C-alpha positions as CSV (number, residue, x, y, z in Angstrom):
1,M,6.0,3.0,-27.7
2,K,7.6,3.0,-23.7
3,Q,4.1,2.7,-22.3
4,L,3.3,0.0,-23.8
5,L,6.8,-1.6,-23.0
6,L,6.9,-1.1,-19.0
7,Q,3.1,-2.3,-19.4
8,I,4.2,-5.9,-21.5
9,F,7.6,-6.4,-18.8
10,T,6.6,-5.3,-16.2
11,W,4.2,-5.5,-12.8
12,W,5.9,-2.8,-10.4
13,S,4.4,0.5,-12.8
14,G,0.0,0.5,-13.5
15,Q,-0.7,-3.1,-14.7
16,T,0.5,-4.9,-16.8
17,V,-0.7,-7.2,-20.0
18,G,-2.7,-9.8,-18.4
19,T,-4.6,-7.8,-15.6
20,R,-6.0,-5.2,-18.1
21,F,-7.3,-8.4,-20.2
22,F,-8.0,-9.5,-17.3
23,T,-9.7,-6.5,-16.4
24,W,-11.9,-6.2,-19.8
25,R,-13.1,-9.8,-20.2
26,E,-14.9,-9.4,-16.3
27,G,-13.3,-6.4,-14.3
28,K,-17.0,-3.9,-12.8
29,R,-14.8,0.2,-12.2
30,V,-16.4,0.0,-8.7
31,G,-14.4,3.7,-8.2
32,E,-11.0,5.0,-7.6
33,D,-9.1,7.5,-5.0
34,E,-7.4,10.8,-3.9
35,A,-4.7,9.2,-5.3
36,G,-5.4,8.1,-8.8
37,N,-6.3,4.0,-8.0
38,V,-8.7,2.2,-9.7
39,Y,-11.2,-0.2,-8.0
40,Y,-12.9,-3.0,-9.2
41,E,-14.8,-6.3,-9.2
42,G,-15.3,-9.4,-11.2
43,G,-16.0,-13.3,-10.7
44,M,-15.9,-15.3,-7.9
45,S,-12.7,-16.8,-6.2
46,S,-12.3,-20.7,-5.8
47,F,-14.0,-18.9,-1.8
48,G,-17.0,-18.1,-3.4
49,L,-16.0,-14.7,-2.4
50,Q,-15.9,-11.5,-5.6
51,R,-13.2,-10.2,-6.5
52,R,-11.3,-7.4,-5.6
53,W,-8.4,-6.0,-6.9
54,V,-6.4,-2.5,-7.8
55,I,-4.4,-0.6,-10.0
56,Y,-2.1,1.1,-9.1
57,N,-1.6,4.6,-10.6
58,G,2.5,4.6,-10.8
59,Y,4.7,2.8,-8.1
60,A,2.2,-0.3,-7.2
61,D,2.4,-0.7,-3.0
62,A,-0.5,-2.2,-1.7
63,S,0.2,0.5,1.6
64,A,-0.9,3.4,-1.2
65,I,-4.7,2.2,-0.7
66,P,-6.5,3.8,2.3
67,P,-8.8,2.1,5.0
68,G,-11.6,3.3,4.0
69,W,-10.7,1.3,0.1
70,H,-8.1,-1.0,2.1
71,G,-11.3,-2.5,4.2
72,W,-13.7,-2.7,0.6
73,M,-10.7,-4.9,-0.7
74,H,-10.3,-7.7,2.4
75,H,-14.0,-8.2,2.2
76,R,-14.6,-6.4,5.7
77,T,-17.1,-4.4,4.1
78,D,-19.8,-4.6,0.5
79,V,-20.1,-0.6,1.3
80,P,-17.2,1.2,-1.4
81,P,-16.2,4.2,-0.1
82,T,-17.5,6.0,-3.4
83,K,-21.2,4.8,-2.9
84,D,-23.6,7.7,-0.6
85,N,-24.4,5.5,1.9
86,Y,-20.4,4.3,3.5
87,V,-20.3,5.5,6.6
88,P,-16.0,6.5,7.7
89,R,-16.2,4.4,10.7
90,E,-14.4,7.2,13.8
91,W,-11.2,5.7,14.6
92,E,-10.3,6.0,11.2
93,K,-8.0,8.1,10.4
94,P,-6.7,10.3,7.1
95,H,-4.2,8.1,4.1
96,E,-0.8,9.0,4.9
97,A,2.3,7.9,2.9
98,N,4.5,4.9,3.7
99,L,7.9,7.2,3.9
100,T,10.2,3.9,5.2
101,G,13.8,4.6,3.0
102,T,12.8,8.3,2.7
103,A,14.3,11.0,3.9
104,K,10.9,12.4,6.2
105,A,11.0,8.2,7.9
106,Y,10.2,7.7,11.1
107,R,13.8,7.7,12.8
108,P,12.7,7.4,17.2
109,Q,15.6,8.8,19.6
110,G,17.6,6.9,19.9
111,S,18.5,5.2,16.6
112,I,21.2,4.7,14.3
113,A,19.6,7.4,11.4
114,A,18.8,9.6,13.7
115,T,21.9,11.4,13.7
116,G,24.2,8.9,11.4
117,A,26.1,8.3,14.8
118,R,25.6,6.5,16.9
119,P,25.1,7.7,21.0
120,R,27.8,7.5,24.5
121,V,27.7,5.1,26.6
122,T,26.2,7.1,29.6
123,G,28.3,5.3,32.8
124,D,25.9,2.5,32.9
125,Y,28.3,-0.2,30.7
126,D,31.4,-1.4,31.0
127,A,32.9,-2.7,27.6
128,W,33.9,-6.0,27.8
129,T,37.7,-6.9,27.4
130,P,39.2,-10.1,25.5
131,G,40.9,-11.3,28.4
132,N,39.7,-10.1,31.6
C-alpha cells in the first residue's frame, strides 16, 4: 500500500502512475545499468528523435546515470552500453556517485567546510577599521 501511495504522490522515487502508463504504452526496454536504473525508448519527440527515458532505482538523480548511458540518453550515440558492439571511449572513467551534501563531499584546502573553521590570516591582509 505504501509503494502505491508513493507512486501516486511522489516523482522523486521511482516512477509516477503517468510514467508507468506511458512506459507500458510506448516504451521498449533497452537495458539496465549496474545501479538498477532501467532505460527505455519509444515514440517520437517533436524534434523527430526517438524519446528516451530512465526509471531510476530509488531516488531520481540525473548524476546517477553512468557515462555510457548518459551518451545514449542524449542521442550522442545510438548504441546503448548493453549491446555487444558498444565500445566505451578510452577517456571514460567509471561512474562515481555524487557526494555533494554528504560527509564525503570534496572540500578543497581553504574551504570553510574543510576544517569547520576559517584559517588565520597570514599577514598579507590588513583589516579595515571604520573611521580610518
